[in-house]
C-alpha positions, -999 to +999 in steps of 0.1 A: -430-887+264-397-864+270-398-831+301-381-799+292-347-798+319-364-770+330-401-787+338-382-816+358-364-785+376-396-766+391-415-803+393-395-825+416-375-795+432-383-787+471-406-816+483-436-799+492-444-794+527-483-813+544-508-782+535-533-768+563-556-743+549-558-710+558-590-713+582-571-745+601-543-722+609-561-699+630-577-727+649-549-742+654-523-732+688-511-696+675-469-686+671-477-664+700-488-690+722-460-703+723-434-694+749-395-692+739-385-731+747-416-741+726-446-750+756-482-735+748-493-707+771-529-714+777-538-673+782-545-647+787-526-632+795-501-633+757-469-628+760-440-633+739-405-644+737-384-635+769-353-629+742-356-623+706-319-638+694-325-643+656-341-605+653-317-591+674-292-600+648-313-585+614-305-548+614-312-552+573-328-574+547-298-591+538-289-604+574-314-627+568-302-641+538-279-666+560-313-680+580-326-714+570-365-723+573-369-732+610-351-701+617-372-680+595-398-688+613-387-681+648-380-645+629-415-643+619-429-650+658-400-628+671-412-601+639-449-604+655-443-601+686-423-569+682-448-554+664-476-563+692-451-549+718-445-517+694-480-509+688-495-518+719-475-485+739-485-461+710-513-480+690-521-475+652-532-501+626-525-534+641-539-564+625-533-558+594-494-557+598-504-586+623-521-605+587-490-598+561-463-608+584-448-638+576-454-626+538-437-596+547-401-619+561-408-640+529-406-612+504-377-593+521-360-631+525-367-642+490-362-603+470-331-576+473-343-542+487-336-518+481-322-523+444-354-543+441-392-527+449-415-533+469-449-516+473-471-519+499-511-505+495-520-481+514-488-490+534-505-493+574-492-527+571-459-523+568-451-523+603-429-557+605-415-541+572-404-515+593-386-530+620-364-556+592-349-526+573-333-507+604-363-487+619-368-512+649-352-490+676-376-467+662-405-484+665-409-462+698-414-434+679-444-444+659-469-423+649-453-396+678-437-363+674-403-367+664-412-398+657-414-422+621-447-425+602-478-448+606-469-456+569-441-458+541-425-429+537-398-429+509-382-404+525-376-423+560-360-445+544-344-465+512-364-492+520-397-470+513-400-477+476-427-458+476-448-438+499-482-440+509-513-434+527-544-435+506-555-468+485-554-486+452-519-470+441-492-497+438-500-511+412-499-483+391-466-473+406-451-507+401-459-508+367-441-473+366-414-481+379-411-510+362-412-496+329-385-472+339-360-499+353-368-514+318-358-484+293-329-474+315-313-510+314-313-518+351-296-551+355-327-567+380-364-555+371-384-571+404-412-551+412-433-564+436-471-547+445-488-560+479-529-546+475-558-560+497-576-555+526-601-534+513-571-511+484-584-540+455-622-521+457-608-491+442-611-489+402-576-471+401-563-508+407-585-520+376-572-495+354-541-505+365-544-541+360-559-538+324-527-513+319-505-534+332-515-568+313-515-545+280-483-530+282-470-569+291-451-554+324-429-579+343-440-569+376-453-590+409-486-585+426-499-601+455-538-600+466-538-602+503-574-618+503-583-612+538-622-607+536-614-574+549-625-550+521-649-527+541-638-515+577-650-533+597-665-559+577-700-563+591-711-537+592-756-534+586-760-521+553-775-523+521-756-556+512-760-572+541-732-580+564-705-592+545-672-572+529-683-544+509-674-561+477-686-582+452-649-595+447-646-612+478-675-629+471-655-638+438-629-646+461-641-670+483-656-690+454-623-693+441-612-707+472-641-732+465-635-741+433-598-740+431-573-767+457-550-738+478-513-746+462-480-757+478-453-753+461-452-788+438-491-778+426-474-743+414-444-763+401-467-778+376-491-751+369-460-726+363-460-737+329-471-704+311-446-688+322-414-709+307-408-701+268-432-708+243-414-746+230-418-759+264-453-747+271-460-764+242-446-800+254-460-790+289-498-780+277-511-808+285-500-813+327-503-778+328-535-780+318-543-812+344-527-792+371-553-762+372-579-788+378-612-785+366-613-749+364-621-733+331-629-698+318-599-685+334-604-660+362-609-625+365-573-614+364-564-641+336-586-621+316-573-587+324-535-597+310-515-615+341-507-651+348-529-660+379-512-680+409-533-692+436-548-690+460-515-697+480-512-701+522-497-668+536-492-682+563-467-705+552-438-697+546-429-733+538-448-728+503-447-693+496-409-684+498-402-715+470-426-698+450-413-663+454-383-675+446-393-691+414-413-660+402-383-636+413-359-661+388-383-658+362-377-646+323-410-639+316-424-604+314-457-614+318-475-594+345-483-621+378-512-622+401-499-643+428-536-645+449-526-651+488-552-660+514-541-646+550-560-643+583-560-605+593-551-602+631-536-635+624-518-646+657-533-623+684-565-635+699-577-606+707-574-595+674-588-628+657-624-616+678-628-584+675-654-571+651-625-552+634-598-574+636-584-544+656-576-526+629-567-492+643-556-489+683-551-471+706-524-479+735-538-515+750-530-544+774-506-565+755-515-593+778-556-591+775-560-568+741-583-545+760-574-507+743-569-484+770-597-454+765-592-420+780-623-401+796-641-376+774-664-356+790-688-357+752-689-388+728-674-377+693-679-356+671-690-386+646-714-401+671-731-367+673-738-372+631-746-403+632-772-398+661-783-364+641-788-381+613-810-408+625-833-383+640-837-372+607-838-398+590-865-410+612-887-386+600-877-386+560-880-419+548-857-406+518-825-394+536-800-420+532-759-429+539-734-433+517-696-444+529-665-457+509-654-485+532-653-463+560-686-471+579-667-468+616-649-437+608-680-413+593-704-430+619-722-444+592-718-480+612-742-466+635-767-453+613-766-489+594-774-507+629-806-486+625-810-482+592-793-510+579-816-510+541-800-472+540-768-474+540-749-480+510-709-492+519-694-492+483-657-502+495-625-481+485-644-463+460-650-422+466-652-416+426-683-440+429-691-434+460-704-394+445-718-399+412-741-429+431-751-405+448-759-377+421-778-402+404-804-404+441-809-374+439-816-371+404-847-396+419-859-381+450-833-393+478-819-374+501-785-384+500-757-382+529-719-389+509-698-397+546-664-395+534-635-383+551-620-351+537-587-364+525-604-390+509-628-367+488-601-357+471-599-386+451-634-378+445-631-341+433-638-346+392-674-359+404-682-334+429-673-309+406-689-324+371-715-349+383-729-329+413-719-289+414-728-283+378-760-305+376-769-284+406-779-320+428-789-319+460-762-341+475-755-338+512-717-340+511-698-342+548-664-345+555-653-361+590-616-355+598-618-321+585-582-301+596-554-316+611-555-351+626-529-360+644-507-394+641-519-406+607-497-373+593-497-354+557-521-382+540-549-381+563-552-348+568-582-326+563-563-288+552-577-283+515-613-291+516-623-254+523-601-240+495-607-273+466-643-272+473-648-231+480-635-225+438-666-244+426-700-226+421-736-237+436-718-251+469-727-242+497-701-249+526-707-255+566-688-255+592-700-262+634-683-247+660-694-271+683-715-301+688-748-279+691-743-264+660-733-293+639-764-313+652-783-275+635-762-286+602-772-318+599-804-304+605-801-280+580-783-303+548-819-324+551-838-290+546-819-278+520-831-293+487-817-261+465-783-277+450-754-297+465-742-293+502-706-293+523-708-305+560-671-304+573-659-310+612-627-320+628-617-351+646-622-351+678-651-348+714-676-324+715-673-299+744-696-305+774-727-290+790-701-268+814-685-256+783-710-246+764-726-230+789-698-215+806-675-202+772-698-204+748-729-187+764-758-211+756-787-213+786-794-250+785-824-263+798-815-281+826-781-283+819-787-303+790-770-304+753-797-306+731-803-335+713-830-319+690-813-298+657-829-268+647-826-256+607-803-225+602-805-201+584-781-206+550-754-179+550-759-163+580-732-164+609-737-149+646-719-125+675-705-159+697-690-130+721-699-090+725-665-073+740-673-069+776-682-110+773-719-121+774-729-102+805-712-073+785-705-053+821-675-040+807-681-032+773-688+006+781-653+010+799-636-010+767-629-004+729-638+032+737-619+038+702-619+020+672-584+015+678-586-003+707-615-030+688-605-058+676-629-088+657-623-128+651-644-142+626-640-181+632-651-203+606-650-242+629-639-255+662-615-225+667-642-207+679-634-229+712-599-210+710-609-171+700-635-173+725-605-185+752-581-163+731-606-132+737-611-138+774-578-134+777-565-102+762-591-085+777-576-098+811-550-087+804-553-051+787-589-030+805-589-006+775-591-038+746-618-051+735-626-083+714-659-095+694-660-130+686-681-142+651-689-176+644-692-175+607-711-207+604-714-204+568-681-199+540-704-199+508-728-180+507-705-156+534-722-134+554-714-102+541-737-080+560-720-099+592-683-095+576-695-056+571-711-050+604-671-060+618-653-046+592-665-007+605-669-013+641-636-024+650-602-017+633-584-051+634-606-080+618-592-119+621-603-151+605-590-187+618-599-215+604-589-252+603-576-247+567-550-248+541-540-206+526-570-201+496-601-213+524-620-193+544-597-164+550-594-159+511-631-156+506-635-132+533-601-108+519-619-115+486-654-099+498-635-068+519-612-058+490-646-061+461-665-042+489-639-012+496-637-022+532-603-015+533-594+015+511-592+038+536-564+018+553-589+018+588-591-020+588-567-042+595-566-082+584-554-109+591-565-142+582-552-173+607-548-202+587-529-237+586-491-226+577-483-238+535-458-270+547-467-304+554-472-321+596-459-345+602-468-371+631-476-359+662-512-355+685-538-326+669-529-302+696-493-309+688-497-300+658-521-271+658-497-258+687-469-260+657-495-244+631-503-213+654-538-222+660-547-220+696-553-195+720-520-183+730-512-177+691-545-159+689-539-137+716-502-130+704-516-117+668-542-094+687-514-079+711-490-075+680-518-063+654-531-032+684-488-024+694-495-044+727-465-059+720-444-076+698-445-114+689-429-135+657-442-132+630-456-158+610-427-160+583-410-171+613-427-201+627-430-214+593-394-217+594-396-231+629-420-260+616-402-269+583-371-276+610 
């Protein structure tokens, strides 16, 4: 039988090395357990190479082209340690970057960025990519104020082909880039989408693959199959203690039914990417090389040429495979299935339940994370335990999350009620509509999703929940500014995008007591959909609740049982003169000296502080502070009372323009409460700009929403002093 020269070249060049399956990779000596001279380090303590000579010579990916295989492997080890050393000091998404370390080295060695495009889905695994693309010296500022982002960001580097932070966008973006390059006649058209680590569970990935197979766009999709399609894998739920996706089981079956491919077996199976006449000649050999698997894979049915599974930590095999895919003239989209280990190479990550997915600062030698002292539990855990209390008395209560059980408290709920906990993967649209279906049949679903991620399920909130007035309880964690994750993760917009929807009841707690009360209120309310939003952070603890908020706690302890609130009713949290009202008769004698602050959410703490500070500064001023509790329905009686008795009304919230303050202003205007000109109104909101990486406190400081800014607003409106107007503060933020 005669062979084409093309096939002979593919099958005979680059002899394959002996292959070691990924499962054995984790067990054998890790590259992190070797000193610079190659000797083993027993560890812990774990430590990296004393010097990084190969990495020191890399200023851009072009510098990698001259390296041989031995040097590339050493570079991968040095990059891994660079990432570990940096993240141990700043915190961040660690294990995802460790899992794609070798892949990152291989991609930058084979392809030519920025002319070629590499799109990292979610992009929380991009730290090695940043190190290799000229940002190594900036890693000390990772996710810090004035530093670099923890995600890919187009304005940060020409090597960041596409910005991300949310999930499942890479294949669509790569397809768009491929189409554009073809239409514009660009010389090179290599667009690589790296997807996995949960992102492949999102429906948008399949929409994009369906489209790519139909349109036959040249692109490479790399499936980073690390078995972590839920964060963290292992949360007890109705699906068991397994990754929250049937795709994980499917790819696991592929690993059993097909051998890992080394370069030689890939060369034999490369037939479908060759010209048609060569395919005919080699069809029989191709069928033999692809083994006993018949019927094709899911990806082949979607129109992709499937290659894999391939060990994602083996540079000897990965690099020649990527080179052949790069050099192919075929326009057929390819899916390269890589099997990787999340947290690979760092034993503490491999031993952690979540593989150290997201970490704070940690001890590099031991992997132990540095935990700050907190006087109170997190609001997330308070919510979870309050929901457990309600669910213990009501068997119809269920919890739903979209691949974020740890972030939403569903891991806590799941340990108590695994059969009533549902993790749907990164599929917010599905989560919301599934909750609507549950509500139709009489369950009480609590759909727990980060505020920023609920944006992905917006149509379902309107169409499937609100229009049908179904009692779905939407719990929005991480409302407001979230800190170091930056603009992609801020929960600034929910009040604006949900506030315009009829039939929603929207509430926000000012502290942990109110949070427990609102969980009980949501559980009790069956007349329509409810939204409960709260920020990232902790409770205040008993001492602050008594001294600042004025609670009278029994035995000085924070109550653990929530009380049902009256829907749409707020309350006066602080009267003029403070809680004891001893100075109320001497303060605010005239209306022009009386100021009211109407807070929605946890800015109540800052409002109470500001009120006390203002009264301490000026004995003639009187400040009332109210907690609105509800944005919809708005407590119009409370608003009328504040407007009638004060000359200044200030609203404050952890949300953008178009939220709570605008609802209050709308009511004031329609009710005629501003017609006589005796009321000054000021909304304090998150300014109309994006807030980059920083701590939460720094971001609220820049947003002008801390106590000093409230105090300054009061003093300016009562003509006690001149302070910068809001427009000047906005310019300063943008610069």
